C-alpha positions as CSV (number, residue, x, y, z in Angstrom):
1,M,-33.1,36.0,57.2
2,F,-33.0,36.5,53.9
3,H,-31.5,40.0,52.2
4,D,-33.1,40.9,48.7
5,I,-35.6,42.7,47.0
6,Q,-38.3,41.8,50.0
7,N,-36.0,44.1,52.4
8,Q,-36.9,47.0,50.0
9,L,-39.7,48.7,51.8
10,M,-40.0,51.9,50.1
11,V,-39.1,51.9,46.3
12,K,-38.6,55.7,45.2
13,Q,-41.7,56.7,47.5
14,T,-43.0,60.6,47.3
15,L,-43.7,62.3,50.6
16,T,-45.6,64.9,50.8
17,T,-47.2,67.0,53.3
18,A,-48.9,64.3,55.3
19,A,-47.6,61.0,57.3
20,A,-46.9,58.2,55.0
21,V,-46.2,54.3,55.4
22,S,-43.8,52.4,53.5
23,T,-45.8,50.9,50.2
24,D,-44.5,48.1,51.5
25,V,-44.2,46.3,54.5
26,Y,-41.7,43.2,55.7
27,D,-43.5,40.0,57.3
28,L,-41.7,38.1,60.0
29,G,-43.7,34.9,59.7
30,K,-44.8,34.7,63.4
31,E,-45.8,37.2,66.4
32,G,-42.8,37.9,68.3
33,A,-39.8,36.5,65.9
34,D,-37.4,39.4,66.9
35,I,-34.9,39.7,64.1
36,S,-33.0,42.4,66.1
37,I,-31.7,39.1,68.5
38,G,-27.9,38.8,68.0
39,E,-27.9,40.7,64.8
40,T,-28.8,44.7,64.8
41,Y,-31.0,46.0,62.5
42,S,-31.7,49.5,60.7
43,A,-33.9,51.5,58.5
44,L,-31.6,52.6,55.9
45,F,-33.3,56.0,54.1
46,V,-31.8,56.7,50.9
47,P,-33.1,60.5,49.1
48,T,-33.3,59.7,45.5
49,T,-34.4,63.3,44.9
50,A,-33.4,65.8,47.3
51,A,-36.6,67.3,49.9
52,T,-38.1,70.9,49.7
53,G,-39.7,72.9,51.6
54,G,-37.9,73.3,54.4
55,A,-39.5,70.6,56.3
56,T,-37.9,68.3,59.5
57,Y,-39.0,64.6,58.5
58,T,-39.7,62.4,61.0
59,L,-37.9,58.8,59.9
60,E,-39.8,56.1,61.7
61,V,-39.4,52.1,62.6
62,I,-42.8,50.8,63.3
63,Q,-44.5,47.1,64.0
64,S,-47.9,46.3,63.9
65,S,-50.0,43.1,64.1
66,A,-52.2,43.6,61.0
67,S,-50.6,44.4,57.2
68,A,-52.4,47.3,57.0
69,M,-50.3,48.8,59.5
70,S,-53.1,49.7,61.8
71,S,-52.5,50.9,65.7
72,P,-48.4,50.3,65.2
73,D,-46.1,50.7,67.5
74,V,-42.7,53.1,67.5
75,L,-40.0,51.3,67.6
76,A,-37.5,53.9,66.6
77,T,-37.3,57.7,65.4
78,K,-35.2,60.0,64.2
79,A,-35.7,63.5,62.9
80,I,-33.6,65.3,59.8
81,A,-33.7,68.3,58.6
82,A,-34.8,69.0,54.6
83,G,-31.7,70.5,54.0
84,V,-29.6,67.0,54.6
85,L,-31.5,65.0,52.7
86,T,-29.6,65.3,49.1
87,V,-29.7,62.7,46.4
88,D,-28.1,59.1,47.5
89,T,-27.1,60.3,51.1
90,Q,-28.3,57.5,53.6
91,F,-29.7,58.1,57.2
92,I,-30.0,55.4,59.7
93,V,-32.4,54.5,62.4
94,P,-31.2,52.1,64.4
95,I,-33.7,49.4,65.9
96,P,-33.1,48.2,69.5
97,Q,-32.5,44.7,69.8
98,G,-35.1,42.8,71.3
99,S,-38.0,45.5,70.7
100,I,-39.1,43.3,67.8
101,S,-43.0,41.7,69.1
102,K,-44.9,41.9,66.6
103,R,-45.3,40.6,63.4
104,Y,-44.8,43.2,60.4
105,L,-42.5,46.0,60.3
106,A,-42.5,49.2,58.4
107,F,-41.2,52.5,57.8
108,R,-43.0,55.2,58.5
109,V,-42.1,59.3,57.3
110,T,-43.9,62.5,58.5
111,P,-43.1,66.0,57.2
112,V,-43.3,68.5,60.0
113,G,-43.5,72.4,58.8
114,G,-41.9,73.5,56.3
115,T,-43.7,75.1,53.1
116,T,-45.4,72.6,50.7
117,P,-42.7,70.0,51.6
118,S,-41.8,67.5,49.4
119,V,-38.9,64.4,49.0
120,V,-38.4,61.3,46.9
121,L,-37.1,58.1,49.4
122,S,-36.0,54.9,49.0
123,A,-35.7,52.6,52.7
124,F,-34.5,49.0,53.4
125,L,-34.6,46.8,56.3
126,V,-31.1,45.8,56.6
127,P,-28.3,44.2,59.0
128,D,-26.3,47.2,60.7
129,K,-23.1,44.8,59.8
130,E,-23.9,45.8,56.1
131,I,-24.8,49.7,55.7
132,A,-20.9,50.4,55.8
133,V,-20.2,48.4,52.6
134,N,-23.7,49.2,51.4
135,K,-23.9,51.3,47.9
136,Y,-27.5,52.5,46.5
137,F,-27.7,52.2,42.7
138,T,-30.5,54.2,40.6
139,K,-30.4,51.8,38.1
140,V,-28.9,48.2,38.3
141,Y,-29.4,47.0,35.0
142,E,-27.0,47.1,31.9
143,T,-28.7,48.0,28.0
144,I,-26.7,45.8,25.5
């Protein structure tokens, strides 16, 4: 599996009052191509703007046979309180080994409760062994 911009499924995506699926999906190439066999993967969520509104956010890894992510199955989930979703912190949602059985992977974020919740997230599909050395840079170019 290549690890590049295709692994970034959310790019500074603004999430407010409704459940939202990542703007991009990861195409495994064929049904049942389970990348989690032999190497563990996780969704890595990084807030680029701190959460407001006091909600709890449910972070999910989902799969579907359709690229539009219709009728998705939830592979993994984690609830995070808005107060800890601060800029450049990292939140990991591990994907259980052997659980991927459909062609497309995506992430879904659902705010629960609060008043006018809002957060801006970037999210990546990464091997667990790379998370410890991962550093999110908000700007990766240099002007000359």
